[in-house]
Structures are given as C-alpha cells and as structure tokens.
C-alpha positions in Angstrom: -108.4 74.8 -13.1 -110.4 74.7 -10.0 -114.4 75.9 -9.8 -117.4 76.2 -7.6 -119.8 73.7 -9.7 -123.8 73.4 -8.6 -124.2 70.0 -9.1 -128.1 70.7 -8.5 -130.8 72.9 -6.6 -130.8 73.4 -2.9 -128.4 74.3 -0.1 -124.7 75.5 -0.4 -124.0 71.4 0.2 -124.7 71.7 -3.8 -122.1 73.7 -4.3 -118.6 71.0 -5.2 -115.1 72.3 -6.0 -113.6 70.0 -9.4 -111.6 70.6 -11.9 -112.7 71.8 -15.2 -110.9 73.3 -18.2 -109.5 76.8 -18.2 -111.9 79.0 -20.4 -109.9 80.1 -24.5 -111.4 83.6 -24.8 -112.3 84.6 -28.7 -111.4 87.2 -30.4 -113.6 89.6 -29.0 -113.4 88.3 -25.5 -111.1 88.3 -22.0 -109.6 86.1 -19.9 -109.5 87.0 -16.7 -108.0 85.6 -13.8 -110.2 85.7 -10.7 -109.0 87.1 -7.4 -112.0 88.0 -5.8 -115.9 87.1 -6.1 -118.5 87.4 -3.9 -121.8 85.1 -3.0 -124.9 87.9 -3.7 -128.3 87.4 -3.0 -129.4 86.7 -6.8 -126.8 83.7 -6.9 -128.7 82.3 -3.7 -131.9 82.6 -5.1 -130.8 81.1 -8.4 -129.2 78.3 -6.5 -131.8 77.7 -4.3 -134.5 78.1 -6.3 -135.8 80.8 -3.4 -138.5 82.1 -5.2 -143.1 81.2 -4.9 -144.4 78.3 -7.1 -144.8 79.7 -10.2 -141.6 81.9 -10.1 -139.6 78.7 -9.2 -141.1 77.4 -12.6 -140.2 80.2 -14.7 -136.7 79.8 -12.7 -136.0 76.5 -13.9 -136.7 77.3 -17.9 -134.8 79.9 -17.6 -131.7 78.4 -15.7 -132.2 74.6 -15.9 -134.7 72.3 -15.0 -133.1 69.6 -12.4 -130.1 72.2 -12.2 -127.9 75.1 -13.4 -127.2 74.9 -17.0 -124.4 77.2 -16.0 -123.3 75.0 -13.5 -120.7 77.9 -11.8 -122.2 80.3 -10.6 -120.9 83.7 -9.7 -121.8 87.2 -11.1 -119.2 89.7 -10.1 -115.3 89.6 -10.3 -112.1 90.9 -9.7 -109.0 89.9 -11.1 -106.5 90.5 -13.8 -106.2 89.8 -17.6 -104.5 87.5 -18.5 -104.6 87.1 -22.6 -107.5 88.9 -24.7 -109.2 88.3 -28.0 -107.4 90.1 -31.2 -110.7 92.7 -31.2 -109.7 94.0 -28.0 -108.2 97.2 -28.1 -109.5 98.8 -24.1 -107.5 96.3 -22.1 -104.3 94.5 -22.3 -102.7 91.8 -20.3 -101.4 92.5 -16.4 -104.7 95.2 -16.3 -106.3 94.5 -13.1 -110.1 94.6 -13.2 -113.4 94.3 -12.2 -117.2 93.5 -13.2 -120.4 91.5 -13.5 -121.0 89.0 -15.6 -125.2 89.0 -15.1 -127.2 85.7 -16.0 -123.9 84.7 -17.9 -122.3 83.7 -14.6 -118.6 82.1 -14.3 -117.2 83.7 -11.7 -116.8 81.0 -8.9 -113.8 80.0 -10.5 -109.8 80.4 -11.3 -110.9 81.9 -14.5 -113.8 83.2 -16.2 -113.9 84.3 -19.9 -116.0 88.2 -20.4 -116.9 89.6 -23.7 -115.2 93.0 -24.4 -118.2 95.0 -24.6 -119.5 93.6 -21.3 -119.4 95.4 -17.6 -115.8 95.8 -16.4 -113.5 98.7 -15.9 -110.2 99.1 -14.8 -109.4 98.6 -11.0 -108.5 101.9 -9.2 -105.0 101.5 -8.2 -106.3 102.8 -5.1 -108.9 99.8 -4.2 -108.2 96.1 -3.4 -109.5 93.1 -5.0 
C-alpha cells in the first residue's frame, strides 16, 4: 500500500510517498481503508518539532530523537471497514466510519489499523468522506 512517510523532522519536503506493508488487524482491531485524512496543526508540529527549545527536547524523547518513531503521521481519518478482528462486535465489513488515532498516528496511508476501543464511530449517511 502507499503511505506518506516522515523521513526526518523538518519542512514538508521530509514527507515521501512510499510503498509499505498493509497492516493486519489483531482480534481486537479493525482494518480501515482510508478515503480521507487531514493535515492538522498537531501533525505539523510533530513533523517540524514546532516548539520552544525545552519542549523540542521533550518531543524528541516522546516521538523519536532524529525522526518520528511512527513514520506514518496523521491522526484523523474517514473510511470503510475492510476487516475486523474476531472480538469486534459493534462494526462490520463495509461500515463507513470516521475517527481519531491520536498519538498512534498512521492515517497518511491507504490503510490503518485501529483498536475497537479507539475513538471511532459510524459515518452518518448524509455526510461525505
């Protein structure tokens, strides 16, 4: 699958479209085919280490010293459930959903895996992706 990888901290040029392995959901996760994502201020701040000197050091400790440990950034998504783990009861294949991954990131890609307990809900029928 294609994903946008953050290769280092810096300007948008550090983002590269790359082929990566499609994630596989565990028994408590859902595989989401992403139809839409967004670049928000949190993504930009992480990518650019946009903070004061002390906070920049703290961010490096949290996210990775030379580049983000989780190279696929992005925290919000809208998409379709493609596969569910055996313990997922409130969503089924084909459900249109949207949600937030928070600091787990991973939405700058064609697919992401999210926990069944994450911030996710069914998309209203009258809303677009």
